[in-house]
N, C-alpha and C positions, 0 to 999 in steps of 0.2 A: 291442115294446119300444122305448121312446123313444130317439131318437138322442142320443148324448153331445155336449155342447157343446164346441166347439173351444177349446183354450187358447192358440192362436197369436195373437200381436198382429197387428193389421192393419198392412199396410205403409203407411208415411207417405211421400207423394210429395215428393221434394226438388226445390226450384226452383233451377235453375242460373242463376248470375249472370255467367257467362263472357262472354256477349254484351255486357253492360253495361261490363265492364272493357275489352273490346276497343274498344268505341265511345269510351270515355273516352280511352284511349291514342291512338286515331286523331285525336280532337279536339285533344289536346295537341300532337301532331305537326304537325297542320295549322296551329295557332296559331304554333308555333315557326317553321315554314317561312315563314308569312306575315310574321312579324316580321323574319326574316332577309332576306327579299326586300325588305321595306320599308326596312331599313337599307342594303341594297346599292343600292336605287333612290334614296336621298337622300344624295349625296356632300356632303362638307364645303363650305361656301360659299366661293367664290373671293375672295381678299383684294382689297380696293379698291386703286386706283392709289396712293392716299396711303399705304396700308399697305405696298405694295411699295416705294415710294420710301424710306420709313422703314427698312424691312428691309435694302434694298440699301445705304443710307448707313451703317447700323450694321455691316453685314458689312465694308464698306471700312474703317470705323474700327477694327474688330477686326483686320483684316489689317494696318492701320498699327501697331497695338500689337504684333502678332506680328512685324512687320518690325523694330521697335526691339529686341525680344528677340533676334531673329536677329543684328542688328548688335552687340548687347552680347555675345552668345555668340561671334561671329566675332572680335571684338576680344580677348576673353579667350583664345580659342584661338590667335590669332596671337602674343599676348604670351607665352603658356605655351610655345608651340613654340620661340620665340626663346630662352627661358630654358633649355629642355631642350637645345637645340643648343649653347648656351654651356657648360652643365654637362658635356655629353659631350666637348666640346673640352678642357675643363679636366681631365677624367678621363684623357683620352688623354695629355695633357702630364705629368700626375702619374705615370701608369703608366710613362712613359719615364724619369722621374727615379728611380722605384723600380727599374727595370731597371738603370740606371747604378749605383745604390748596391749592387745585388746583384752586379754584375760586379766592383765594387771589393772587396767582401767575398770574392768568389771568388778574386781575385788574392792577397789576404792569406792566405787559407786554403792556397792552393797554395804560397806562399812558406814558410809555416810547415811544411808537409809536407816540402818539399825540405830545410829545415834540420834536420829531425828533432826539433825541439823539445827541444834539449839543456838540461840544468839549468845554472844559473849557475856552480856549482862545477866541473862538467866543462868548461865553456867557459873558465874561468880557467886550469885546468891544461893545456888544449890550446892556449892562446894562446901566441904566440912570445915576448911580453913583457907585463908588467903594463899598460903604456900601451895596447897593442893591445887588451887585455881591456876596459879602461875605455872606450876609443873604441867598441868593438863594443857594449858594454852600453848606452852612451848612444844609439847608433844604434837599438838594439832598443827602448829605452824610447820613442824618438820614433815608431818604427813602431807600437808598441803603442798610443800615444796617437792616432795617425792611424786605426788600426784601430777604436778605440773610437768615434772621431768618425764613421767610416763606418757602424758599427752603429747609432749614434744617428740619423744621417741616414736610414738605411734604414727604421728604425722610424717616424720622423716622416713620411716620404713615404708609407709604407704606411698609416698612420692617416688621413692626409689623403685618400688615394685611396678608402679604405673609406667615409669620411664623404661624399665627393662622389658616390660611386656610390649611396649611400642617398638622397641628395638628388635625384639623377637619376631613380631609381625612383619616388620620391614625386611628382616633377614629371610624369613620364610618366603616372602614374595620374590626376593632375589634368587633364592634357591629354586623356586619354580621356574624362573626365567632360565637359569643355568641348565636345569633338567630339560627344558624345551630345546635349548641350543644343542644339548648332547644328543637328543633324539634326531634332530635335523642333520647334524654332522654324521651320525651313524648311518642314516638313510642315504646321504650323499655318497658315502664310501661304498655302500652296497650297490648303489645305482651304477657308479663308474665301473666297478668290478664286473657287474653283470653285463654291461655293454661290451667290455673287453672280451669276456668269455664267449659271448654270443658271436662277436666278430670272428674270433678264432675258430669257433665250432662250424662255421660255414665254409671253411677252407677244405679243399680236396687234399688227398694224401700227397699229391704232387706239389700243390701250393704250400703245404706245411713243410715239405722238404726244402723247397726254395727259400721259405722264410727262415728255416734253421740255418741254411747256408749264408744268408744275409747276416744273421746273428753272429755266426762264426767269423765272418769277415770284419764285422764291427769289433768283436773281441780281439781279433788279431791286431787291428790297427791301434786299439787302446793299449794293448800289451807292448807294441812297438814304441809308443810314446813313453810308456812307463820305463822301458829299458833305456831310452834316451835320457830321461830324468835321472835314473840310477847312475848312469855313466857320468853325467855332469856333477851329481852330488859326490860321487866317489873322487872325482878330480878335485873338487873344491875341498873335500876333507883332506886329501893328500897334500894339497898346497898349504892348507892351514897348519897341518902337522909339521910340515917342513919349516914354515916360518917360526912356529913355536920352538922347534928344535934349534934353529939358528939363533934365536933370541935367548935360548937357555931356559925357556919356560916349560910348563907342563903341557897337558893335552888341552883341547879346545872343544867347544860345543857348537860348532857350526852345523848347518843342515847336513847331516851325514847320510840320511836315507838308509842307514843300517840299523841293526838290532842291538848294537853294543852300547852299554851304558857307561858313564864316566864315574859312577859311584856317588854322584850328587843326589840330593833329595829329589830333584825333578826326574832324573833318569830312573831312580828307584820306583817312583810312582808310575812312570811310563811302562816299565817292565811289568808291574802288577796289572796295569790296564790291558796290556797285550796278552799276558798270561790268562786273564779272565776271558778276553775276547776269543782266544784260540780254543779255550775249553767249550765255547758255545758253537763252534763250527759244526754244521750239519743240522742244527736245530731249525725248525720251521719259522718262517715269517708269518706272524699273525698281527693284523693291524690292531693297535691299542694295547698290545701285550708288553709287559715289562719283565718277563721271566717268571720262574727259572726254566720252564720247558719251551717257551717260545718268546719271540721279540718282534717289535717293529724297529725301524731304524734308530729312532731317538731313544727308545726303551733300552736298546743294547748299549748305546754310548753312555747313557746315564748310569746303567748298572755297572759297566766296566770301570768308570771313574769312581763310582762309589766303593768298588772293591779296593781301590787305591787310597781310600780315605778322603775323597773329594766329592762333595755334593754339588751337582750341576742341575739346572732346571729340566723339566720334562720335555718340552717341545724344541724343535730345531730353531724356531724363531727366537727363543730365549737362550738356547745354548750358544748361538752364534755371537752373542754379546758377552760371553764369559771369557775371562782371561785376556790373552794378548793376540792380536791379529798377526798372522804369519804368511809370508809370501810362499807360493808353491815351491819355489826353488830352495827355500829354507826349512821345509817340512822335516820334522823329526818323529820317530815312533811315538805313538800315543796322541799325537795332534789330531784334531777333528777337522775333517774336510767336508764342506757343504756344497750342495749341488742345486742347479736350476736358479733362475732369476727369483722365483718365489721361495727359495730356501726350503724346499719340501723334502730334502733327503740329506742324510749325513752318514759318514763312515769313519772308521778309526785307521789312521795311517800306520802302516806296519814297517815301512821302509821300501826302498827300491821301486818307488812309484806305485806300490800296491797298498790295498786297504783291506780291512775286514769289515763287512757290513751285512745288515739284514736287507736284502734287495727289494723284494716285492711279494705279493701274494702268490703262492704256488712255488716259491723258491725257498731255499734254505740259507742260513748264515754261511757266507763263503768269502774267500779271498778273491779280489778282483782289482783290475787297474783303476786308478783314480780318474783315468781319462775315458772311462766307459760312458760317463755322463758329463755334461757341461759343468765345469767347476765355478762355484760362486765365490768361495773364499775359504780360509782356514783359520783356526784359532788354537792356541795352546792354553788349556784351562788352568794349569798350575805349573 
């Protein structure tokens, strides 16, 4: 008997792809690892000395701006504290007046209690005679009038005390805000200076030498421009003197760039300003300082003009708005020269394109070309 055919389906052999997947994952991991190693092996390029110089200069400028904000906040804080102290003194005085008025009212109330508050009719019948009654009534009327005045005075003083207390509370809130601004400005100054010092500390001895050479070149170029300005100012002065001589007039006060005064009030003040500034040469720059042992830039200019009897504001942003605006070519000794677009630095013009200023942290008050930094503008305070 023939064998029956099997109806089972033959088994199909399945090909496993697991090894391929494993190989692919391993390959990707290897590529990723190699990429990471390559990235770690290629650090960011080191900045050039020129870039370091630009960065450091910019950080010092930002620190100068933050210093002016600190000075502004400190001035506001001092003024607000003075106002609060004055208001609190006034409140104390008013409170004493309220207490006096309260004591007066208490005396009237005690007297009324002792008299029993008799009605006018009863007082009339109890009086020894009609004249005595009228005298007593007149006296009581006067006492009632004084009592009313005491009540009015009490209410008036009480209202004034309430108003001044409210003003004092508001002023204290403003003072708190000013103190917060002061702390923020101080922190910003310190942050910028730390960044600058950190950047400089990473330089090698060779890089520091190259940086110093760049500074010397920068100073030389600034001095060259100052010499050009001095030459132009001398020529302008000579021409003005010649014209004055031909016209039979006296001297003139054109932009001289020199240190000679004409005897006028303005020249006398300028001489005092420069005399004070020269006496500060060599003293250290300290941000927020106003003397006498150290200064920041606007602290020096404010102190110098104060020595000449002229009060000018504390910050560069306010000082630039004092007096008369002056073109660079017309600068005279004692004029204030401001720098950078944000007006974050100021110096005192001494003539011949040079100034006396408190430069930056780590430096001392010194003479320098006005072209060492980009000029914003100049003013003559008085």
